[in-house]
C-alpha positions in Angstrom: -101.4 14.9 47.3 -98.2 14.4 50.0 -95.0 14.9 48.3 -92.0 13.9 50.8 -89.5 17.2 51.0 -86.6 14.9 49.6 -88.3 14.5 46.5 -90.0 17.6 45.8 -87.5 19.0 43.4 -87.9 15.8 41.4 -91.6 15.7 41.2 -91.6 19.4 40.2 -89.4 18.4 37.3 -91.9 15.6 36.4 -94.9 17.5 36.4 -93.2 20.1 33.8 -92.3 17.1 31.8 -96.0 15.9 32.2 -97.2 19.4 30.8 -95.0 19.0 27.8 -96.2 15.6 26.9 -100.0 16.4 27.3 -99.9 20.0 26.6 -101.8 20.8 29.7 -101.0 20.7 33.3 -104.0 20.6 35.9 -106.4 22.2 33.4 -103.9 24.9 32.6 -103.0 24.6 28.8 -99.7 25.6 27.5 -101.4 26.9 24.4 -99.7 27.1 20.7 -97.3 30.1 22.0 -93.6 29.5 21.2 -93.0 31.5 24.3 -92.0 28.9 27.4 -94.7 28.7 30.0 -93.9 29.2 33.6 -95.8 27.3 36.2 -96.6 28.2 39.8 -97.7 26.1 43.0 -97.7 26.4 46.5 -95.7 23.4 48.5 -96.5 23.0 52.2 -93.8 22.2 55.0 -95.0 18.6 54.5 -94.6 18.6 50.8 -98.2 18.9 49.6 -98.4 20.8 46.2 -101.2 22.8 45.3 -102.6 25.8 43.8 -100.8 25.0 40.4 -101.3 27.3 37.5 -99.8 29.9 35.2 -100.2 32.7 37.5 -98.3 33.1 41.2 -100.9 32.2 43.7 -101.5 33.2 47.1 -100.2 30.5 49.3 -101.7 29.4 52.8 -99.7 29.9 55.8 -96.5 27.6 56.0 -96.6 27.0 52.4 -94.1 28.4 49.6 -94.7 29.5 46.5 -92.6 27.9 43.7 -92.2 28.1 40.2 -90.7 26.0 37.3 -90.5 26.6 33.4 -92.2 24.2 30.8 -88.9 24.0 28.9 -86.1 22.2 30.5 -82.4 23.1 29.8 -81.0 22.4 26.5 -79.4 19.3 26.2 -75.8 18.7 24.9 -75.2 18.6 21.3 -75.3 15.3 19.7 -72.6 13.2 18.0 -72.0 14.2 14.2 -73.7 11.7 12.2 -71.6 9.7 9.7 -70.6 11.1 6.2 -73.2 10.1 3.7 -71.7 8.2 0.2 -70.8 10.2 -2.6 -73.4 10.5 -5.3 -73.1 9.2 -8.7 -71.4 11.3 -11.1 -73.9 13.2 -13.4 -73.8 12.8 -17.1 -71.8 15.1 -19.1 -71.2 15.6 -22.9 -69.0 13.1 -24.1 -66.8 13.0 -27.2 -64.6 10.6 -29.3 -62.1 11.5 -31.9 -60.6 9.8 -34.8 -58.2 10.9 -37.5 -59.2 9.9 -41.0 -56.8 7.4 -43.0 -56.7 7.2 -46.6 -58.4 4.6 -48.3 -58.3 5.3 -52.1 -57.7 8.2 -54.2 -58.8 11.4 -52.5 -60.9 9.8 -49.9 -60.3 9.3 -46.4 -61.9 7.0 -43.8 -62.5 6.4 -40.1 -64.9 5.0 -37.4 -66.0 6.6 -34.2 -67.5 4.7 -31.3 -69.1 6.3 -28.1 -70.2 4.1 -24.9 -73.1 5.8 -23.3 -75.6 5.5 -20.1 -79.1 5.5 -20.2 -80.9 8.6 -21.3 -81.5 10.9 -24.0 -78.8 12.7 -25.8 -78.0 15.3 -28.7 -75.5 13.7 -31.0 -73.5 15.8 -33.5 -70.3 15.4 -35.8 -67.7 17.9 -36.7 -64.6 17.7 -38.8 -61.4 19.2 -37.4 -59.9 21.4 -39.0 -62.2 21.4 -41.9 -66.0 20.7 -41.6 -65.9 18.6 -44.7 -66.9 15.3 -43.0 -69.8 12.8 -43.6 -70.8 10.6 -41.0 -73.2 7.7 -41.2 -74.2 4.4 -39.7 -73.0 1.8 -42.2 -74.0 -1.5 -40.7 -76.8 -3.1 -38.4 -74.4 -3.7 -35.6 -73.5 0.1 -35.4 -76.5 0.8 -32.7 -76.4 -1.2 -29.7 -79.6 -0.5 -27.1 -79.8 3.0 -29.0 -83.0 4.5 -30.8 -82.4 7.2 -33.5 -85.0 10.0 -33.8 -84.2 10.2 -37.3 -83.5 8.0 -40.1 -79.9 6.9 -40.2 -80.0 7.9 -44.0 -80.4 11.6 -43.0 -77.6 11.8 -40.5 -74.3 13.7 -41.7 -72.1 16.4 -40.1 -73.7 19.3 -41.6 -77.3 18.4 -40.6 -76.6 19.5 -37.1 -77.7 17.4 -34.3 -79.9 14.4 -33.8 -81.9 13.0 -30.8 -81.0 9.7 -29.6 -82.3 7.5 -26.6 -80.1 5.1 -24.9 -81.8 2.2 -23.2 -81.5 0.8 -19.5 -78.1 -0.6 -18.8 -76.3 1.8 -21.5 -75.3 1.2 -25.1 -73.1 2.4 -27.7 -73.0 4.1 -31.2 -70.7 3.6 -34.0 -70.5 5.9 -36.9 -68.2 5.6 -40.2 -66.9 9.1 -41.2 -65.5 10.1 -44.7 -63.9 13.2 -46.1 -62.2 14.0 -49.3 -59.5 16.3 -47.3 -56.5 14.8 -45.9 -55.2 15.4 -42.2 -58.9 15.5 -41.1 -59.9 14.6 -37.6 -63.6 13.7 -37.1 -65.4 14.1 -33.8 -68.7 12.6 -32.6 -70.1 14.2 -29.3 -73.3 13.4 -27.3 -74.6 15.8 -24.9 -77.1 14.7 -22.5 -80.7 16.5 -22.9 -83.9 16.5 -21.1 -86.8 15.4 -23.1 -90.4 16.5 -22.4 -92.8 13.7 -21.5 
C-alpha cells in the first residue's frame, strides 16, 4: 500500500476510525475492553504503511514506528436541548363546602357539587363544626358519569367513605345534606385512590 507523505496523518486517522467501525484493524481486534487500544505500524519514506498491530513492531531500515489511539479526542459539548413541556397536574384531594340553610322548624339543608376528572376516588362527608350531617343523593341527575361502589341509600356522613368511579372525560357528583343544628357547614371531599385490577 502506497501512501503519499502529505496524506499520511489523514490516512492514519482513517485507519483508526475504521477500526472503531468494524471492531478490528488488520486482523487485530479491539476486543471488549473498555480501555482505549493503541495501534502501531511502520511507515516508510515513501509513505508505505506496514506491520500494523497492537504491539510496537521492529521496522525495516528507512521506516519509522508510528502509533495512534483507537479513541479520538472528545468532541465539543453539544447544545442544550429545548425544555420539555410541563406535565399535567396530578389529581389531588378535592373538597367543596356549603353552609346549610334553614328550611322548616329545626331542619337545615344544603346542596354540594364536585366536578372530578376520570379515576377512582374515596368520597366522604363531614359537618363543621358538628358532625351531625346526613348527606345523600336525592335525584337521578345527582351523578353524572359517576359509578358508586355502594347503594346511594346507604351513604351518609357517619358511614365513612365510599368508593366512586368517574368515567372518561370526567363527571360530577351532587349530594343533598341536612342537619338539625344551626350554623352547620357541610363538606364533601373526594380523595384519589388506586384500585387493584
